[in-house]
Residue, then its C-alpha position, 0 to 999 in steps of 0.5 A: m107524342a110528337k117530337v119537335v126540334t128547334f135550333g138557335e141561340l139562347m141568350l142571357r137577358l138583362a133588364p131593369n126592374g119593371y119599366y125603369r130606364f137603363f141604369q135608372n137604378d143599380q139593379m138588373q133582372a137576369t133571365f134567359g130567352g131566344g127565339e127558338a128556345n122560346v118556342a121549345v118552352s111553349l111546346a114543352n108546356y103543351g106536352l110535346d117532346s120538345v128538343y132544343v139545339t144550340k151551343l153554349p159554354d161549359h161554365a156556370i152561366g152556360q149551365a144556368a141557361v141549360n137549366s132554364l130550359r130543363y125547368f120546363g121539361v125541354d130536352t137539352s141532351k143535344i146541346v153542344r158545349g164549348g165556346d167562350r161566352v153566352g150572348i147577351y141582350y139588354l132590354e128596356k121595356g117601353a110604356s105608353q109612347r116610349g118604345s122598348v129598346c133592345i141592345y145586343d151583345r152577342a158577337h163571338s158567342a158560342i153559337a155564333e162561332a159554331a162549326a158545322s161539325d158540331f152538330d150530328w143532324d142525322a142523330i138529332f132528327e131521329g124520330a122527330d116530326w117537326f123542325h123549327f128555326t128563325g131568320i135570327t139564327p142564320a143572321l149570326g154569320p155565314n157559318l150559321v147560314e150553312i149550318c141551318k142549310q145542313a139542318c134543313q137538308a137532314a130534316k128533309a131526308h128524315g121526312v120532318k116538317i120544317s117551319c121558319d119564322l122570318n124574324y128579320r133583325g136589322k141589327l144583325w144583317t142587311r136586307a140584301q144578306a137576309r134575302a140571299a140567305m133566306t131565299d135559299l133556306c126557304r126552299y126547304v120550308d113547309v110552314c112560313i111565319s111572318n109579320e107585317e114587316d118581315a115579308k117586306d124587309v126580306f123579300g120586298i113583299e108587302a100589303e097595300g094600304s097598310d101603315i105599320t107605324g101609324g097603326k093602320l093594317n089592311k087585313a085584306g092585303y095580307e092574303s095577297v102577301a101569303r099568296q105571293l110567298m106561297d107562289k115563290f117558295g111552294f110553302e104548304k102554309v103561310a101564317i102572318t101575325l097582324r099587330t096594330s100598335i096603338s102605343a107601346s102599352d096597348n096593341d091590337w093583335a090578330g093573325m092569318l093562316y093561309d093553306g093554299k085554299q082558304c085564308c082564315f083570320s083569327k079574332e082580334y084581341h086588345l092587349h095591355i102589354v106586360d112584356r111583348v118579347g117572345g110574343g111572336d115565338s109564342f105564336g109560332g109555338g102555338l101554331i106548331y102545336a095546333l097543326l101537329s094536333g090536327k086542328c083545322t086552319q081556322e082552329a089553328i090560327q085561333f089557338a096560335v093567336a090566343a097563345s100569343a095574346l096570353k104571352h103578352s101578359v107574362e114577364g120574360d121571354y118564355n110563355r108560361v101557359t097551358v093548353a087549357e088556358v089557351e083553349k079557354l081564351a080561344g073559346g071566347d073567355g077573355s074576361g080576365r076574371v079571378q079563377r076560384 
């Protein structure tokens, strides 16, 4: 069984019921999620040995966060305990022409104030096959840039493949800060995951003929984006998610995987969205599983996009689907008919 390590921040998610606006009533749903944690849950659901690394306070809320991962079989033994608070994000889910809203309250969280000495990366990567992180984690502060770099260096020393989802978050750092940090970190990365905005925001690389806000995507232009990323950093593979946003409720969803020789596009799905948070993470989890399972480039992108398409129908950050469900959709059964 392949062993995958992911590293990042696990947050408390507070959201109004359904599609209510903030404080439209006096109730909030409390769940947990975070980029790399979402990937860890997907991989555990697919049967891999999934290890999640972070730092969380040693109190009841921190323990609840740990328990949310244990429920799915994620290995939490490498989580460091300490610090004072769990990061929080508030989510108001959009609908129709009203977009979703995400408000962060994560300053001074346990992981944001972590020190490099908190993590024994040599021990963490013992027997590991893959390491995954996102651009959200180094955005938490200069200390996290250094911790991510040390993690990547240790992973390379242990012969571990590294994937990174660029995941630019303008609320956490500037484009200049992101470019400086990610240019350094991407030197260690084997598989880069991006979307139609991240490559432009972080590295100034964009596909010609695309209008992201207007819902127009030129798929042919993304092969050029992938080639430029590969030429710049020497990645083994570049994956790009392709989202056509018709409204907050309806998107068309596809992806592309470039392996240096061929550029493969998935089929396109029309999504009626229940919850899009974690959609990109479920793509990353599906891609990692597919590549570790020996799937070819075309099969890998079909699996990753199908996994992510299903996530858009699942409430919460975590993708609660199985390999069989993903393969059924990837194989062409997207009818949504009742299974009896």
